[in-house]
C-alpha positions as CSV (number, residue, x, y, z in Angstrom):
1,M,34.9,46.6,-54.3
2,P,37.4,47.8,-51.4
3,A,40.7,49.1,-52.7
4,R,42.8,46.3,-51.1
5,S,44.3,43.1,-52.2
6,S,44.0,40.8,-49.1
7,C,41.9,40.0,-46.1
8,D,41.6,37.3,-43.4
9,A,38.3,35.8,-44.8
10,L,37.0,36.1,-48.3
11,V,33.3,35.3,-48.6
12,V,32.2,34.1,-52.1
13,G,28.5,33.8,-52.8
14,N,25.4,35.9,-53.8
15,Y,23.3,38.0,-51.6
16,C,19.5,37.3,-52.4
17,H,16.0,38.5,-51.6
18,D,14.2,36.1,-49.2
19,E,10.4,35.8,-49.1
20,L,9.5,34.0,-46.0
21,S,6.0,32.6,-45.6
22,R,5.4,31.7,-42.0
23,A,3.4,28.7,-40.9
24,S,1.4,31.1,-38.5
25,G,0.6,33.4,-41.4
26,G,2.2,36.5,-42.9
27,V,5.1,37.0,-45.3
28,V,8.5,38.5,-44.5
29,H,10.6,40.1,-47.2
30,T,14.3,40.4,-46.3
31,L,17.9,40.5,-47.4
32,G,19.2,36.9,-47.6
33,G,22.0,34.9,-48.9
34,S,24.8,33.1,-47.1
35,A,27.1,36.1,-47.8
36,A,24.7,38.4,-45.7
37,Y,24.5,36.0,-42.8
38,I,28.2,35.1,-42.7
39,S,29.1,38.8,-43.0
40,S,26.9,39.5,-39.9
41,V,29.1,37.2,-37.8
42,F,32.3,38.6,-39.2
43,D,31.2,42.2,-38.7
44,A,30.2,41.5,-35.1
45,T,33.4,39.8,-34.3
46,G,35.7,42.1,-36.1
47,V,37.0,39.7,-38.7
48,D,38.8,41.4,-41.6
49,H,36.8,40.2,-44.6
50,A,35.5,40.9,-48.0
51,V,32.7,39.7,-50.1
52,V,32.5,38.7,-53.8
53,S,28.9,38.6,-54.8
54,V,26.9,39.6,-57.9
55,A,23.3,40.7,-58.2
56,G,20.7,42.1,-60.7
57,E,19.6,45.7,-61.3
58,D,16.7,45.0,-58.8
59,F,19.0,44.5,-55.9
60,A,17.3,46.5,-53.0
61,Y,19.7,46.2,-50.2
62,A,22.7,48.4,-51.1
63,D,22.1,50.3,-47.8
64,R,22.2,47.0,-45.8
65,V,25.5,45.5,-46.8
66,R,29.0,46.6,-46.1
67,Y,30.4,45.1,-49.3
68,P,28.1,45.8,-52.2
69,P,27.6,43.1,-54.9
70,L,28.7,43.7,-58.6
71,I,25.6,44.6,-60.4
72,I,25.1,42.8,-63.7
73,P,23.0,44.8,-66.2
74,G,20.0,43.1,-67.6
75,T,19.9,40.4,-64.8
76,R,17.9,39.9,-61.6
77,T,18.9,39.3,-58.0
78,T,18.4,35.7,-56.7
79,R,15.1,35.4,-55.0
80,F,14.0,32.5,-52.8
81,I,10.4,31.8,-51.7
82,A,10.4,29.8,-48.5
83,E,7.2,28.2,-47.0
84,F,7.5,27.0,-43.5
85,T,5.3,24.3,-42.1
86,S,5.4,22.7,-38.6
87,V,7.7,19.9,-40.0
88,E,9.6,21.3,-43.0
89,R,10.7,24.2,-45.2
90,V,9.8,24.2,-48.9
91,L,12.2,26.3,-50.8
92,R,11.5,27.7,-54.3
93,V,13.6,29.9,-56.7
94,G,11.8,33.0,-58.0
95,A,14.8,34.4,-59.9
96,R,18.4,33.6,-60.4
97,S,21.3,36.0,-60.7
98,A,24.5,35.6,-62.7
99,T,27.5,33.4,-61.8
100,I,30.7,34.4,-59.9
101,R,33.5,34.0,-62.4
102,P,37.1,33.0,-61.6
103,E,38.4,36.6,-62.7
104,D,36.1,38.0,-59.9
105,I,38.4,36.6,-57.3
106,I,41.0,39.3,-56.8
107,F,41.7,38.9,-53.1
108,D,44.3,36.9,-51.3
109,A,42.9,35.5,-48.0
110,R,43.8,33.4,-45.1
111,V,40.6,31.6,-45.4
112,A,38.0,31.6,-48.2
113,L,34.4,30.5,-48.0
114,A,32.5,29.0,-51.0
115,C,28.9,29.8,-49.8
116,G,26.9,30.0,-53.1
117,V,23.1,29.7,-52.7
118,M,22.0,28.7,-56.2
119,A,25.0,27.3,-58.3
120,E,26.6,30.7,-58.8
121,V,30.1,29.5,-57.6
122,L,31.5,27.7,-60.7
123,P,34.0,24.8,-60.3
124,E,36.8,26.9,-61.9
125,T,35.9,29.7,-59.4
126,L,36.4,27.3,-56.6
127,I,39.8,26.3,-57.9
128,R,40.7,30.0,-58.2
129,M,39.7,30.5,-54.6
130,S,42.1,27.7,-53.5
131,Q,44.9,29.5,-55.4
132,H,44.3,32.7,-53.4
133,A,43.6,31.4,-50.0
134,G,45.4,29.3,-47.3
135,Q,42.3,27.3,-46.7
136,V,38.9,26.9,-48.4
137,L,35.7,26.1,-46.6
138,A,32.6,25.2,-48.5
139,D,29.0,24.8,-47.7
140,A,27.5,21.7,-49.4
141,Q,24.6,23.7,-50.8
142,C,27.1,25.5,-52.9
143,L,28.1,22.2,-54.6
144,L,24.8,20.2,-54.6
145,R,21.9,22.7,-55.3
146,T,19.9,22.5,-58.4
147,V,16.2,23.4,-59.3
148,D,13.5,21.4,-60.9
149,A,11.0,22.3,-63.5
150,H,8.7,23.6,-60.9
151,G,11.2,25.9,-59.3
152,L,11.8,23.7,-56.3
153,V,15.3,23.6,-54.8
154,K,16.7,20.1,-54.8
155,N,20.0,18.5,-54.0
156,Q,21.8,16.5,-56.7
157,L,24.3,13.7,-56.0
158,L,27.7,15.0,-55.4
159,A,29.2,12.4,-57.7
160,D,27.0,13.8,-60.5
161,T,28.5,17.3,-60.1
162,P,31.8,18.7,-61.4
163,F,32.7,19.5,-57.9
164,A,33.3,15.7,-56.9
165,P,37.0,15.8,-58.1
166,L,37.6,19.1,-56.3
167,L,37.3,18.0,-52.8
168,R,41.0,18.0,-52.4
169,H,40.9,21.7,-52.6
170,L,38.8,22.0,-49.5
171,S,39.9,22.1,-45.8
172,V,36.3,21.8,-44.5
173,L,33.0,20.8,-46.1
174,K,29.9,21.7,-44.1
175,A,26.6,19.9,-44.8
176,S,23.2,19.4,-43.2
177,E,21.9,16.0,-42.6
178,D,19.8,16.1,-45.7
179,E,22.8,17.3,-47.9
180,A,24.9,14.5,-46.4
181,E,22.5,11.9,-47.9
182,S,23.8,13.1,-51.4
183,F,27.3,11.8,-51.1
184,D,29.4,9.0,-49.6
185,V,30.4,10.3,-46.1
186,S,33.2,7.8,-45.8
187,A,34.6,8.9,-49.2
188,V,34.3,12.6,-48.4
189,R,35.8,12.4,-44.8
190,A,38.8,10.7,-46.3
191,K,39.6,13.7,-48.4
192,T,38.6,16.7,-46.2
193,C,37.1,17.5,-42.7
194,L,33.4,17.0,-43.0
195,V,31.1,18.8,-40.5
196,I,27.4,17.7,-40.5
197,T,25.0,20.0,-38.8
198,R,22.1,18.3,-37.1
199,G,19.9,21.1,-35.8
200,R,18.9,20.6,-32.1
201,A,21.3,17.6,-31.9
202,G,24.3,19.9,-32.6
203,C,26.9,18.7,-35.1
204,T,29.2,15.9,-36.0
205,V,32.8,16.5,-37.0
206,L,34.4,13.7,-39.2
207,T,38.0,13.6,-40.4
208,A,40.0,10.6,-41.7
209,R,41.2,10.0,-38.2
210,E,38.4,10.9,-35.9
211,T,34.7,11.4,-35.3
212,F,33.1,13.4,-32.5
213,Q,29.8,15.0,-31.7
214,V,29.3,18.5,-30.3
215,P,26.0,19.4,-28.7
216,A,23.9,22.3,-29.6
217,W,23.1,25.4,-27.4
218,P,19.5,25.3,-26.3
219,V,17.5,28.3,-27.8
220,E,13.9,28.9,-28.8
221,E,13.7,28.7,-32.5
222,V,11.9,31.5,-34.5
223,D,13.3,31.0,-38.0
224,P,16.0,28.5,-39.1
225,T,17.0,30.5,-42.1
226,G,20.7,31.3,-42.1
227,A,21.6,29.1,-39.1
228,G,24.0,27.0,-41.3
229,D,25.6,30.2,-42.7
230,C,26.2,31.6,-39.2
231,F,27.5,28.1,-38.1
232,L,30.0,28.2,-41.0
233,A,31.1,31.7,-40.1
234,G,31.6,30.6,-36.4
235,F,33.6,27.6,-37.5
236,T,35.8,29.9,-39.8
237,L,36.4,32.3,-36.9
238,G,37.7,29.3,-34.7
239,L,40.0,28.3,-37.6
240,L,41.3,31.9,-37.9
241,R,42.2,31.7,-34.1
242,A,44.0,28.4,-34.7
243,W,41.6,26.6,-32.4
244,P,41.2,22.8,-32.3
245,L,38.3,21.4,-34.4
246,R,36.1,20.7,-31.3
247,R,36.3,24.2,-30.1
248,C,35.6,25.6,-33.6
249,A,32.5,23.4,-33.6
250,E,31.4,24.7,-30.2
251,L,31.7,28.2,-31.4
252,A,30.0,27.4,-34.6
253,N,27.0,25.9,-32.9
254,W,26.7,29.1,-30.7
255,F,26.4,31.3,-33.7
256,G,24.1,29.0,-35.4
257,A,21.9,29.0,-32.4
258,Q,21.7,32.9,-32.3
259,A,20.6,32.9,-35.9
260,V,17.5,30.7,-35.3
261,T,16.2,33.1,-32.6
262,Q,15.5,36.0,-35.1
263,V,14.0,36.4,-38.5
264,G,16.4,37.5,-41.2
265,V,20.0,38.4,-40.9
266,P,20.6,38.4,-37.1
267,T,21.8,41.1,-34.8
268,L,24.4,39.4,-32.6
269,D,24.9,40.2,-28.9
270,L,28.5,39.0,-28.2
271,S,28.0,39.8,-24.4
272,K,26.1,36.5,-24.3
273,L,29.0,34.5,-25.7
274,P,30.3,32.1,-23.2
275,V,33.7,33.1,-21.7
276,S,35.2,29.7,-22.9
277,L,34.5,30.7,-26.5
278,R,36.0,34.3,-26.3
């Protein structure tokens, strides 16, 4: 853990090992987890950030991450097995790491991101984040994900989770269209800014006062893994720059689009970033 007590952006969520089975054949093993994808955006754009993450003794990517996770003896690193077809992605859990506890949050930050991949961010940890950050953004997967008896990743109803009463601690909740089916959109937007990602259709931003659509940037998709994470990082970058929500969403869409053009954590070429978003 870096010897400092504050940063601009605090990323809270576990790294993981991704096993990606392509529809065209072949399997790719790579570093994954929202923390890895979000960090790639922050590293590329020079955002002063830190990562709070835990992993097992089998963590194999210490040389790939700027901020290594806390290794918990006797545990395994979260592993996802993703199978892609022409129409969907089936996600299974091969292993789960330990949780991130409130006492692990020791940084103060302008913005904190709750980006757990498999229920590792506890409700009390989210509250602790809100006490250490000016704003908290959350990915809906951090609040909704569960796993069934067959290891398949599912979304539970937000109302059935302990996070439902905690929306007041959030400045922004980012959700995919599928995730948005797990809660009452009207109720959520009344409590926090809700951003729904819609793939090739871009995104929709909903607050208590307004709703607007922001189109996607046209790219050729190779792998959708991590697109939502890079989107969230881009939105956060806009907030750190005190941009209006629409411009934040435009920047978020651009980073999300860059993620789908590559397999695994993307290498970002900021020379391609439109002048209007610099």
